[in-house]
LUMVEX-827243 format. One record per residue: x, y, z of N, C-alpha, C, O in turn; residue number from 1. Coordinates in pm, whole numbers, plus 50000, padded with zeros to 5 digits. Example, Ala and Ser with C-alpha at 12.3 -4.5 7.8 and 13.67 -1.06 7.14 Angstrom:
BEGIN
[[51319,49431,50780],[51230,49550,50780],[51320,49670,50780],[51424,49668,50846],1]
[[51285,49775,50708],[51367,49894,50714],[51290,50003,50787],[51341,50114,50804],2]
//
This chain:
BEGIN
[[97045,77723,73783],[97101,77694,73663],[97214,77800,73675],[97208,77914,73721],1]
[[97335,77723,73613],[97453,77800,73569],[97499,77813,73443],[97513,77716,73368],2]
[[97526,77935,73409],[97602,78016,73292],[97747,78022,73293],[97809,78079,73383],3]
[[97810,77956,73181],[97954,78014,73143],[97948,78099,73022],[97874,78073,72928],4]
[[98028,78203,73025],[98004,78303,72921],[98131,78319,72879],[98217,78330,72966],5]
[[98168,78324,72752],[98302,78385,72662],[98311,78479,72616],[98226,78507,72532],6]
[[98427,78586,72647],[98373,78720,72618],[98505,78741,72542],[98609,78766,72604],7]
[[98500,78729,72350],[98579,78755,72261],[98636,78933,72247],[98553,79012,72201],8]
[[98745,78975,72279],[98773,79146,72231],[98784,79118,72068],[98795,79013,72005],9]
[[98776,79270,72020],[98835,79293,71883],[98923,79175,71859],[99007,79124,71934],10]
[[98883,79139,71729],[98980,79061,71626],[99061,79119,71565],[99050,79241,71556],11]
[[99165,79056,71504],[99273,79131,71383],[99199,79061,71259],[99186,79128,71156],12]
[[99146,78914,71265],[99082,78928,71140],[98941,78894,71164],[98927,78774,71190],13]
[[98873,78937,71164],[98719,78923,71177],[98662,78819,71101],[98590,78728,71142],14]
[[98697,78839,70998],[98621,78753,70901],[98685,78588,70915],[98625,78481,70931],15]
[[98847,78621,70902],[98858,78422,70969],[98752,78406,71111],[98657,78328,71100],16]
[[98766,78458,71201],[98708,78395,71341],[98565,78379,71280],[98512,78270,71305],17]
[[98495,78463,71208],[98349,78433,71214],[98355,78309,71095],[98244,78258,71086],18]
[[98414,78272,71041],[98405,78202,70947],[98457,78032,71019],[98378,77940,70998],19]
[[98550,78010,71078],[98622,77930,71125],[98525,77888,71245],[98469,77779,71253],20]
[[98515,78003,71346],[98389,78031,71417],[98246,77877,71425],[98213,77772,71481],21]
[[98217,77961,71339],[98037,77921,71328],[98106,77741,71263],[98087,77638,71326],22]
[[98183,77746,71127],[98183,77596,71095],[98273,77490,71162],[98257,77368,71158],23]
[[98390,77572,71236],[98421,77472,71335],[98426,77454,71475],[98402,77342,71520],24]
[[98463,77586,71579],[98421,77580,71713],[98309,77552,71718],[98317,77433,71750],25]
[[98228,77569,71712],[98065,77578,71725],[98022,77434,71742],[97972,77397,71848],26]
[[98038,77358,71647],[98047,77229,71661],[98085,77150,71725],[98025,77043,71739],27]
[[98217,77183,71795],[98283,77136,71887],[98251,77159,72079],[98282,77099,72182],28]
[[98167,77289,72039],[98114,77309,72167],[97970,77229,72160],[97937,77137,72235],29]
[[97916,77268,72086],[97741,77164,72020],[97752,77020,72171],[97664,76999,72255],30]
[[97852,76965,72161],[97923,76814,72225],[97905,76876,72359],[97805,76818,72401],31]
[[97948,76970,72461],[98004,76930,72565],[97904,76870,72686],[97794,76898,72734],32]
[[97960,76817,72697],[97848,76695,72819],[97786,76776,72912],[97853,76854,72981],33]
[[97621,76763,72926],[97580,76826,73048],[97506,76954,73030],[97448,77012,73122],34]
[[97508,76986,72934],[97523,77164,72864],[97361,77139,72780],[97329,77089,72672],35]
[[97273,77209,72908],[97124,77238,72817],[97100,77396,72734],[97005,77436,72668],36]
[[97181,77436,72755],[97185,77534,72580],[97284,77617,72562],[97356,77654,72655],37]
[[97295,77647,72462],[97401,77753,72416],[97333,77892,72292],[97243,77866,72212],38]
[[97416,78061,72305],[97398,78105,72229],[97510,78161,72230],[97610,78145,72299],39]
[[97478,78244,72128],[97620,78328,72105],[97604,78501,71983],[97533,78505,71883],40]
[[97646,78557,72007],[97655,78641,71900],[97769,78738,71857],[97846,78791,71937],41]
[[97771,78754,71737],[97860,78814,71634],[97843,78919,71571],[97890,78958,71464],42]
[[97747,78980,71668],[97672,79143,71656],[97665,79209,71786],[97558,79245,71836],43]
[[97816,79229,71858],[97856,79293,71985],[97757,79469,71954],[97765,79536,71851],44]
[[97726,79482,71999],[97744,79673,71980],[97734,79753,72145],[97677,79706,72243],45]
[[97797,79867,72137],[97782,79903,72240],[97672,80046,72253],[97643,80084,72140],46]
[[97619,80114,72340],[97553,80180,72355],[97609,80331,72295],[97548,80407,72220],47]
[[97751,80348,72355],[97821,80466,72333],[97949,80416,72293],[97982,80321,72364],48]
[[98048,80450,72188],[98131,80457,72158],[98164,80320,72110],[98067,80261,72063],49]
[[98309,80235,72110],[98302,80096,72075],[98280,79965,72216],[98311,79949,72334],50]
[[98213,79901,72114],[98172,79822,72214],[98316,79707,72225],[98382,79672,72127],51]
[[98345,79655,72397],[98484,79642,72372],[98475,79476,72372],[98575,79418,72417],52]
[[98356,79388,72323],[98372,79299,72268],[98362,79270,72145],[98294,79357,72091],53]
[[98404,79169,72050],[98372,79110,71932],[98248,78987,71941],[98182,78950,71844],54]
[[98236,78939,72068],[98163,78785,72012],[98129,78768,72188],[98196,78810,72283],55]
[[98001,78693,72189],[98043,78657,72348],[97880,78524,72310],[97768,78529,72260],56]
[[97979,78416,72381],[97923,78284,72421],[97849,78254,72508],[97880,78291,72621],57]
[[97721,78175,72490],[97695,78155,72654],[97666,78037,72673],[97614,77999,72568],58]
[[97670,77924,72772],[97639,77817,72735],[97569,77772,72884],[97633,77814,72980],59]
[[97430,77680,72920],[97390,77715,73020],[97417,77548,73049],[97429,77461,72963],60]
[[97422,77531,73193],[97444,77374,73266],[97328,77380,73420],[97299,77470,73499],61]
[[97302,77282,73411],[97191,77258,73587],[97284,77292,73672],[97230,77339,73772],62]
[[97412,77291,73682],[97528,77348,73822],[97584,77391,73798],[97588,77438,73685],63]
[[97723,77419,73940],[97821,77464,73859],[97920,77363,73853],[98019,77378,73781],64]
[[97895,77205,73958],[97942,77113,73933],[97936,77053,73765],[98026,77000,73700],65]
[[97808,77083,73733],[97810,76994,73574],[97900,77089,73437],[97938,77047,73328],66]
[[97911,77232,73499],[97995,77305,73435],[98113,77222,73463],[98129,77136,73377],67]
[[98203,77222,73558],[98316,77203,73605],[98324,77057,73496],[98404,77055,73402],68]
[[98244,76956,73521],[98253,76819,73499],[98264,76868,73316],[98329,76803,73234],69]
[[98218,76942,73296],[98223,76966,73089],[98314,76995,73071],[98386,76931,72994],70]
[[98366,77132,73146],[98503,77128,73084],[98631,77110,73090],[98729,77143,73023],71]
[[98600,77022,73226],[98739,76917,73225],[98762,76786,73153],[98862,76713,73162],72]
[[98628,76762,73061],[98629,76624,72964],[98720,76656,72864],[98796,76748,72833],73]
[[98682,76537,72820],[98808,76564,72688],[98732,76688,72570],[98787,76774,72502],74]
[[98609,76656,72579],[98562,76734,72470],[98591,76867,72521],[98588,76942,72423],75]
[[98620,76942,72638],[98593,77091,72701],[98756,77096,72675],[98803,77204,72640],76]
[[98831,76999,72690],[98995,77030,72600],[98980,77044,72471],[99044,77131,72411],77]
[[98934,76999,72437],[98932,77026,72290],[98846,77117,72238],[98864,77144,72119],78]
[[98760,77171,72291],[98679,77305,72272],[98789,77451,72332],[98821,77547,72261],79]
[[98819,77433,72445],[98924,77524,72513],[99073,77528,72366],[99106,77621,72293],80]
[[99126,77386,72376],[99247,77406,72271],[99215,77463,72173],[99294,77549,72135],81]
[[99097,77443,72096],[99057,77494,71956],[99057,77650,71953],[99092,77697,71846],82]
[[99016,77759,72076],[99051,77875,72072],[99147,77941,71956],[99131,78017,71861],83]
[[99280,77856,72030],[99392,77975,71916],[99383,77903,71805],[99493,77857,71773],84]
[[99269,77865,71713],[99302,77864,71584],[99209,77922,71506],[99164,77879,71400],85]
[[99174,78057,71582],[99056,78153,71528],[99072,78253,71619],[99065,78352,71546],86]
[[99092,78300,71748],[99105,78381,71798],[99217,78490,71885],[99295,78458,71975],87]
[[99202,78581,71844],[99333,78653,71899],[99286,78748,72023],[99167,78776,72030],88]
[[99372,78795,72114],[99362,78859,72200],[99304,78813,72317],[99211,78736,72292],89]
[[99328,78835,72462],[99254,78739,72526],[99153,78749,72581],[99091,78847,72621],90]
[[99128,78617,72585],[98957,78601,72573],[98900,78550,72772],[98948,78464,72846],91]
[[98781,78654,72795],[98741,78651,72905],[98659,78529,72938],[98563,78490,72872],92]
[[98702,78481,73031],[98615,78356,73038],[98522,78421,73248],[98582,78483,73336],93]
[[98390,78377,73254],[98292,78406,73322],[98190,78313,73391],[98176,78213,73320],94]
[[98119,78308,73495],[98032,78194,73521],[97965,78253,73651],[98013,78328,73736],95]
[[97867,78209,73643],[97750,78307,73771],[97623,78169,73754],[97603,78089,73663],96]
[[97566,78186,73868],[97442,78075,73867],[97320,78217,73809],[97321,78339,73827],97]
[[97245,78141,73749],[97109,78213,73694],[97005,78194,73764],[96952,78084,73783],98]
[[96949,78357,73833],[96861,78396,73924],[96727,78451,73828],[96725,78550,73755],99]
[[96654,78387,73845],[96499,78442,73787],[96429,78575,73891],[96320,78625,73863],100]
//
């Protein structure tokens, strides 16, 4: 399995982010081809001090190749282009194999 993770920094307008993200962005992301599972959290806390992220999104794929295919697909491009409609700051995207 392979995981894509999107890390959103603290937002200028958290309420707009939450509303748009849940109502508009997640329905786009749910249609990513070959995605096996997805999850997100808008309740990020740090053990100490301020959390460096406001939201975390994860998507699981069978393989690295499936993840790349999904991101390069027409739907993947729609998802990527939609980020500017709700998020401020530099979004970090990382990916890695999932081991058990």
